[in-house]
C-alpha positions as CSV (number, residue, x, y, z in Angstrom):
1,M,6.9,11.6,11.5
2,T,7.3,9.0,14.2
3,N,9.9,6.2,14.3
4,S,7.0,3.6,14.0
5,K,5.2,5.8,11.1
6,L,8.8,5.9,9.4
7,R,9.3,2.2,9.7
8,A,5.8,1.7,8.3
9,V,6.5,3.6,5.2
10,V,9.9,1.9,4.7
11,L,8.2,-1.4,5.1
12,A,5.7,-0.5,2.4
13,I,8.4,0.8,0.0
14,A,10.6,-2.4,0.6
15,A,7.5,-4.6,-0.1
16,S,6.5,-2.5,-3.1
17,S,10.0,-3.1,-4.6
18,L,9.9,-6.9,-4.1
19,A,6.4,-7.0,-5.7
20,G,7.7,-5.6,-8.8
21,C,9.8,-8.9,-8.9
22,A,6.6,-11.0,-9.1
23,T,6.1,-13.3,-12.2
24,E,2.9,-13.1,-14.5
25,R,-0.1,-15.0,-13.2
26,S,-0.9,-18.3,-14.8
27,D,-4.2,-19.3,-13.1
28,G,-6.4,-16.7,-14.8
29,A,-7.6,-14.8,-11.9
30,P,-8.6,-11.2,-12.5
31,C,-6.6,-8.5,-11.0
32,P,-8.5,-6.5,-8.3
33,P,-9.2,-2.8,-9.2
34,V,-6.9,-0.2,-7.5
35,V,-9.3,2.7,-6.2
36,A,-7.8,6.3,-7.0
37,Y,-8.0,8.7,-4.2
38,S,-8.3,12.5,-4.6
39,R,-5.3,14.7,-3.2
40,E,-7.8,16.1,-0.6
41,V,-8.7,12.6,0.8
42,L,-5.2,11.4,0.8
43,E,-4.1,14.6,2.9
44,R,-6.8,14.1,5.1
45,A,-6.1,10.5,5.7
46,A,-2.5,11.6,6.4
47,G,-3.5,14.2,9.1
48,E,-5.7,11.3,10.7
49,L,-2.8,8.9,10.5
50,D,-0.5,11.5,12.3
51,A,-3.3,11.8,15.0
52,L,-3.4,8.2,15.9
53,P,-1.1,6.9,18.7
54,A,2.3,5.7,17.7
55,G,2.3,2.0,16.9
56,S,-1.4,1.8,16.4
57,A,-3.0,-1.3,14.9
58,I,-4.5,0.9,12.1
59,E,-1.2,2.2,11.1
60,Q,0.0,-1.3,10.6
61,M,-3.1,-2.2,8.5
62,L,-2.7,0.9,6.4
63,A,0.9,-0.5,5.5
64,D,-0.4,-3.8,4.7
65,Y,-3.1,-2.1,2.4
66,Q,-0.5,-0.2,0.7
67,V,1.4,-3.4,-0.1
68,M,-1.9,-5.1,-1.4
69,R,-2.5,-1.9,-3.8
70,D,1.0,-2.2,-5.0
71,Q,0.5,-5.9,-5.6
72,A,-2.7,-5.1,-7.6
73,R,-0.9,-2.6,-9.7
74,V,1.8,-5.0,-10.7
75,C,-0.9,-7.5,-11.5
76,G,-2.6,-5.2,-13.8
77,D,0.6,-4.4,-15.4
78,F,1.1,-8.0,-16.5
79,R,-2.6,-8.0,-18.0
80,T,-1.9,-4.9,-20.3
């Protein structure tokens, strides 16, 4: 794993940890659904990510997407 990919993973983990500190929503807005991906799709995506040049914009976008998925999970946890 390259340094930039490692940094993206660490950033996603740190942001996920902070998302767990969120408070319950009070505006009544629905939580977005979190799409489940099969192991095969995740493995394919990981291979495609490894093929990207270090520091690519897509790499950063995927790290941001992971943070949003984690936030949606936390939001859903408050609803149940």
